[in-house]
N, C-alpha and C positions, 0 to 999 in steps of 0.2 A: 761071442765071449760072454761069460756069466760071472759076475762078482756077487756071490751069495751074501757076503758080509754087508755089502752096501745095497743089496737088492737092485742090481743094475744088469741090464742086458745090452750089449754093444755089438754092432755089426760094422765091419770095416770092408769097404770096397776098394779094390786096387785100381790104379790108373791103367792107361793103355799099355798092354804088354804083348798082345798077340793079334792075329787077324780079326777075331771077333771084336776086339776093342777098337781097332781101326775102322771096322765097318760101322760100329756105333758112333764113333767120332764123325764119320762122314754122313751117314743116314740120319742119326738121331740129333746130333748137335748142329752140323753145318746145314743139312737139308731140312731139319725140323720135323722129321717123321715121328709120329707119336707111337706107332706100334712097331717095335723092333725086338729082335731076340734078346738083346742085353736088357732092355727094360722089362721084358716078361720075366727073365731070370731074377732081376733085382726085385720086382714086385712079388715074385714067389718067395724069395728069401725074406722080404719084409713081412709077408703074411705069416710065415713060420715064426719069425722073431716076435711078431705081435701076439700070436697065440701063446708063446712061451711067457712073454711079459704079462699078458692078461692072467695066466694061470698063477703067477707069482705076485701079481699086483706090483710089478717092478717098473722102474724107470727104463725107457728104451731109447737108446742113442745110436745114431748112424754117423759114420765118418768116412772120409776118403780123400784122395788127392786127384786132381784133374778130372778125368773121366769118372773115377771113383767118387769124387766130390759131387759131381752131377747126379750120379745114381743115388748117393746118400740123400741129397736134397729131394729128389723125386720120391724116395722111399717115405720121407716125412709127408709129402703130398699124398702118396698112396694111402698111408694110414689115416690121415685126416679125412680124405675124400671117400674112402670105402669102409668107414667104420659102421658096422651094424648097430642099430640102436640097442639091441639086446645086450651088448657088451658094456653098456654104461649103467652104473648103479650109483647110489648116493655116496659111497665112500671111495670109489675109484673110477675115474674117467680117463682112459689112456690118452685122450687128446691133450690132457694137461701134463702128461709124462713122456711125451715123445719129442725128440730134438735131434739136431744134427750139428756137428762141428766139422767144417770142411776147409780144404786147402787148395788154392789155385783152381777154383771152379771156373768153367767157361760160362757159368750163369744158367739158371734153369727156369726163370720166370716165363719166358716165351712158351716153352713146352708145357709148363704147368697150366698156363692160360688155355692152351689148345686142348689139353686133356680135360680140363674143367668144363670147357664148352661142350664136351661130349657127354657129360654126366646128366642124368635125368632128374636129379634131386638137388636139394639146397647146395648152393655154392659156398665155398669157404673163402674167407678173407686171407689171401696169400701173405699179406703183410703181417698177419698175426702168428704165422708159423715160427716156432722156436728154432731158427737156423742161424748159426754164427759162421760167417765165412771169413777166411784170411787169404789175402792175395798180396803178392809183392808188387814190384813196379808194374804199371799197366803194360800188358803184352798181348800178343796175338791170341793167346788162349783165354786169359782171364777177362778180356773185354769183348768176347764174341757175342754174348747175349746179356740181357738184363739180369740182375741178381735179386734174390728174395732174402729177407731177413736182415740181420745186422752185418754190415760189411766193414772189415778192418783192412786197411792198406798198410802193410809193413814195409819199411825201407831198410833192407839189411845193410849192415856195415860190413863190407867185405875187407878182410884183412889177409894179407899174403901169408899163407901157411909156410912156416919155416921148413917143413919137411919137403915141400916142393922145390924150394931153393936148393936144399941139400941134394935132392935127386937129380935136378936138371942143371944145377950150377948157374942158373939164370935168375935175374930179378924179374918179377912179374909186374 
C-alpha cells in the first residue's frame, strides 16, 4: 500500500490461512528452520517494497497478525541486515525509516539470531529495530519464541454482545 500524501509504503502480511501457512508455522516457527518458502516470499516482497521506498525516500512499514506478524518482523530484519551501503546517503538512510507494527506474533528473535549468525558482515543490534508488538493474554501462539522490539500486552475487556443474546436466546 502506498500513501503518497504521507510518503509511506506499507506491507501487510496475512496470518495462517492455507497449507503454505501451516507449513511455515510448523517448519519456520515450531522447528526454527531459517530457509522456508514463506520466508523467501516475504523477503522478496520486502525487497520490492524497499526498492519502492528508496525511490521515493519514503517511510516503510510492515504489519501482520500471527504468522503475518512473524513475517513482518522478519522483513524489518531483512531490510536492516541486507542493506547495501550504496543505498545510504546523507539525507536518507532507510534503516531509520523502516518499522513494523504487529499483532499476536509468535516471536521472531530466535530465528533472527539464527539468520544473523549466517551473515558474513556486521551484525545488527536486534533490540534497536523499530518493531512494536501487541499481544493479548499470554497464549500458546504469542509465547512460542522470544520477542524483539517493544512488546505491549493488552487485556481485552470482553462484553457480551447483545446481538448474540438475541440470536441464541442465551446468556453468555
